N, C-alpha and C positions, 0 to 999 in steps of 0.2 A: 503494500500501499503505498502514495506518498507522502513525501516528509512534509509537500507541500500546507502553506495554512488554508483553510476552509475561505478564507476570504477569497483567497489567489484562485484556486478551483471554480468557486461560481462565480469573478470577475470572467474568467476565459471559456466557462459558459455560457456568459451571457454575449462574449460577443463571439462564441460560433451559431448562437442565436438569432441575430441579426443579422450578419453572413447571410444567413440560410435563408431570413426574411426577406432582406435586397434580390437575390436570386430567384423568389417566386416572383415577386413583384416587376422583375425584368429589370433590374439595376446591372449595376455592373457586376463584371464578376470577380472573383477576391486578388488578391496581391499573392503573389508567387508563393512570400514568406508566413502566408497566411494558410497556405492550400492543404498543411497535416492536420489544422485544425476545423480546416472549414472546408473537407472535401467531400461535397455533399454530389457530388456528378455519379455517371453511370458505372465505374468502375467502383468494387467494392475499395477500402483502405484497407495495407497492407500490414498485415503484423509490424514491421518494420515504425512503419508513421505511427502505429497507433505506441510502441513504445515511445516513439521521440516525444511524439504530446503525452505523456502520460496517463492513456488510455490504456481498455483490456483489449484484449485483440479478440478478432471478431470472432463471432463461434461459428462453426462448420456447419456446413447442410446438411448435412449427411446423418445426422442423427432426426433432421425433423423429420429428412425424406424416408426413413427407417421407419419411424413413427406413423406417418400418413400411407405407407407403404406399408404395412402391416408384415405379415410372413412372406408375402413374395419377394420382398427385398432385404428379407434375413433377419428383419427384426421383431422383436416379440408384442404379440397383441395387448393391450392394457386392456384391461377388466375391473369393473369398479364390484366389489362386494354388496350384496343385499345389506337397506339399511335395518336396525334391529326399529322400533319405537321405545322411546326415554325419554321423562318428563321433565320439568326444570330440574336440574340439580336430582332428578331419581325421586323427587320427594311425590306424595298421595296428590291427586285433584280432589278428591272431596276428602274430607274432615270421615272418617271411620265413627259408626256410632260406639257413644262411649259406654252404653248396654255391657253386661257382663253375665257370667251365668245365671247369675237367679233371673231377669231378663228370659233366657228360657227355660228356665223351669216355670216361670209366672204363666208362660204359653201352656206347656205341657200341661199344668194346675189347670188351670183354664178350662183344656178341652176336657181334661177328665171328667169337672166336674158338670159338665154340657153334657157331655154321655151317660153319665150315671143318672142324671137327672131326667133324661129322656129314656134309660131304662127302669128307673122306678115306676113311672109312667105305666111303660107297661105292664108292670106285675100287677098295678095295682090297678091298671083297665081289664084285667085278665085272671084277678085273684092268686094271683103268686106272691105270698105275705111276705115269703123268703126275700123272692125277686124284689118288690117294692122293698123290704128294709134297708136291704144292702145299697140299693142303689141311691136313698136318702142320706144313709148315713157318709158314701165317699160322696155324694155331692157337694155335701157340709164342709167334708174335710177337706175338698178338694177347693168349693171357691173361700176358703179360711185363708188356707196354702196360697192361693194366686191370689187372694187379698194380701197379702203380709209382704208376699215379690215384691209386688208393685212399690205399695209402699215403702218398705226398703228401698227401693230405685229411685223413688223420689225424695228420699232423706227425710223429710218432716213427714210426719202421720198429716199435718194440717195441710197439705199442699193437697191432698185429695178429698178433702174437705172443699178447700177452695175452687178446685173442679166442678165442681157439682154449682157455681154459683151464673153460669151460663150453660147453655143445651144449643148446643153448632151442631146442625146435620149435615153439611161441610167436611166434619173430624172429624175422623176416625175415633181420635183420643179422647174429645170429648162425650160423643155416643157410646165409648165402649166404656167410658165410664159408667154415667146412666146405666146402661144394661145390666154391667156390675154391681150396681147401687139396686134395682130392682131383684135380680137375680139370687143375690145373696139372704135379704126377708127372706123372700120364698122358703128356699132350699134350707134355712134356717125354722122357720116352722114346721116345715115340714119332716125334719126329723126328728124334732123335738113329741110332736105327735107321735112319733116310735116310743115313746117313755109312759104311753099312758097304760096297757094293762100293768105297768110298775106301782101307780100310783096307789093309794089306801080307795076301799071301795064305800068309805062313810066322810058325811060332813061332807067341807067344801073339797077336801079334796075327792071326792065322787063327783061335786060336779064340775072339777076343771077335765074327773076320767072319761068321764060323759061326752065335753065338748069338741076336746082336743081328736077325734077318729074325724068328724066333718070339716075341721078348721084345716085340717094336714091334708085331707084329700084334694080340697081347690087352693090350696099351696102348693103341693105335687102338680098340680095339671098349671100350673101359673110359672112355675118354674122350670116345665118341659116346654111352655109357649115359648120362653125366652131361648132357651137352652140353644137352637140352630145360632140366633145373633150371637150369642155368646161363642158359639166355636170358630167361629167365621170372622169375626170382625177382626180379630188378631192377625191373619191373613193380607186383609183391606188396608191395616195399618203398613205395616211392612212393608206392601206393595208401594202405598203412599210417596213412600219416605224417598230421594234418589239417590238412593243405593242397588247401584246398576241389575244384581239380578236379582234383586228383592223387587225393585222396576217394572223390569221385564215379567215377571214373570206374573204380571196384579191378575189375569184370569185362570193362573192355577193352583194358586195360594190357597184360596179358600178354599176349593174342593179337596184336596191335601190334607189343610188343616180339617175339615169335615169328616174326613175317612179316619183319620189319627182319632179322634174326638168319641167319631162310636166304635170303632174298633176299642178301645181304654173300659169306655163302659159298658161292652161285651165282657170285657177283664173283668170287670166287676163282678158281672153274674157268674160267671166261669168260674174263680176264686170262690166264692159266699154262697153260692147257692146249692143244693142241692142238685140231682141230677135232670130229676122230672122235671124240677119248676125251671129248668137254663132252656128249654128252647128257645123262649124272644132272644136270648143272650146271641149262642149260634146263632141263629140266623141273622141279626144284628151285625153280628163280627161279620159273617162273608159280605155282605153289605159297606163295611166299613172298607173291610181291606179292601173291597174291588174301588171303591172310590180313592184310598190313598195310593195304590199301586198306578193305576190310570194316571191320578196327578204326577208322581212322583217321576212316572215316566215321559211325561209329557217336560216337566223343568229339567230334566236332567241332558235330555235328547230333542229337543224343540226351540230352543233359545238360540242356538248356535253359539258365539264365542260364549256369551253372556250363563251357558251350563257349563262350563267348564270348571267352575268354582264348584261344582257342584259330583264334581265325579274325579276329580284331583285331594289327595289328602285328605287332612281329618273326615273335612263334607264328607267326599265319597266314599271312606271308610264308615261312616256312621249310616249312611244312606245305604250303602249294600247290606248292611248288616240288618238295616230294617227292615229292606225286601225280604230279609233270607227267615228274620223272626216273624215279618208277619202270616209268611207261607207257612212256616211248623205251626203255629198257632191258632189258623184257621183248616189247615189238616185234623190236627190233634181237636179241633171242639170238633168238627163232623165225626170222625171218627170214633172218638171217647165219649159215647154220648150213654152208656154202661156203664164209664168210670169214673166216681168221683179225683183218682189221682190225677189220670190222664187230662181230667177238665181244669184242675187247678194250674198244670202244668201251662194246659194251652196261653190259660187266663194271664198265664206271669208272662209266657212270650210277646202275648198282644201286647201287655203296658209297656216292659222292652223295648218293643218298636214302635212304639207312640213316644217312649223318652228319645229314643234315636233322630226320626224324625225331624223332632224338634230339634232340638239341637243341631242336627245336617244343615237343614235348613239355615235356623242359626250364624253359625257359623261359615257358613256359602255366601250369606250375603255380606258378610262383614271381611269375608277373605274378597271379594271383586270390589269394594270398598278400597282396600289398601293397594291395589294393583290400578296404575293407573291405566293399563290399555284397554279397562272394560269400561270404562267411562268415553277415552275417545276414540277409537275404533269403530264402536257401531254407531257417534253417530256420524263420522265421515261417512260411513259404507250409507247412512240414510240421508244423508247428504247428497251423497252422489246420483241416490236414487230418486232425489227433487229433483233433484239440476235434469234427470233424465222424462219429465214428467212436466205437461204443459204446465205454463205457469197459470190459469184460472181452474185448476186440480185444486180442491178444498182438503184438512184433513191438515195431519203433521206437519207437512208440505208447507202451508201458508203463516203468512207472519215473518217477523224478521230474522228468524232464530230457524229457518229449514232443517228437518233430522230431529228436532229436540223436541219429548212429550208428557205432558205431565209436570210433574214437579219438577224435572230434568228443565226446564225449561225457566230463566231467568225473567222476573217479571218484566214488563214495558213499560218505559219510561214514560212518564206524562209530554 
């Protein structure tokens, strides 16, 4: 590198630039002593002249010819590897939910309470007292545990009370709070009515003993009427978030949760009721398993890239275990119609399957929120689809953010 000061090099560059400008404007040719610095003619400057002017030698044309010519002139053909998707410094685009295992347990216990209340109503209407009793007690235990997990996640019990100040039909959380508030007292009254035979038969307890059964029947039917909403609203709640794999599965999650609730309720009947009274529980197990398996299959295979979190790592293992346990539980329930032990084992398998389903769906959504590719790549694909559609088509392609749906779309600017 030259030892000339930077100012001298800049002045020489400015002189060469001025000479080139005069030539292009039709002015006089540069003097002979300037030719080594301003030789812009047709002939390329030589390496000796470049060395005299303290310039770098002219590059050879051979390398560029080899690049242009590719393999025909002996050069290597340059290829560029496929780019991998990365986000800004590898950070997640969405903030993952701050929910922990207690919310997954809340999903399971709420479904268990709903399915058990439906089982109790079936036992009540068909004259099966053992099935009715088991369903009512399990429904009360399930809704109590569900309320505990929800309040524990909220942090303070007063927050649950404050959510009852408003009834907002467009908010799944608000609707779910009211559903839980209606279902809980009804399930509690129905379960308390089962204690009527233990009361004394004289005095005031006798009056209470006579009043509890009809109150319990009415409360049991009220709880069963609310049970379908309790079983499915949690699926709507998850799908209403911006978590990609939950949001994209909005048609399937309520079906999966409904089937899981029926299967878990049937499991209570298979475990607690005699085989002679467990007929409705077996039929309920078949219906719940069919819904759960069909919905889980669609979630794992019909969402494109967003099905991947449900088939890999911990969510994939949980959902595969759920499928296996559901099949085993239904098969045992149908085969063991005369075996109390086999019926109880089948009920245990169905309960475990319901737990695996809720935790698998929960962890699958968390995994999709942590990886930015599940947020960006589906939106890019929908944007490309929108570009191929006519501009007058309505739906997800309309508006300033094509390809984004529901809660994934930011609010419009005023």
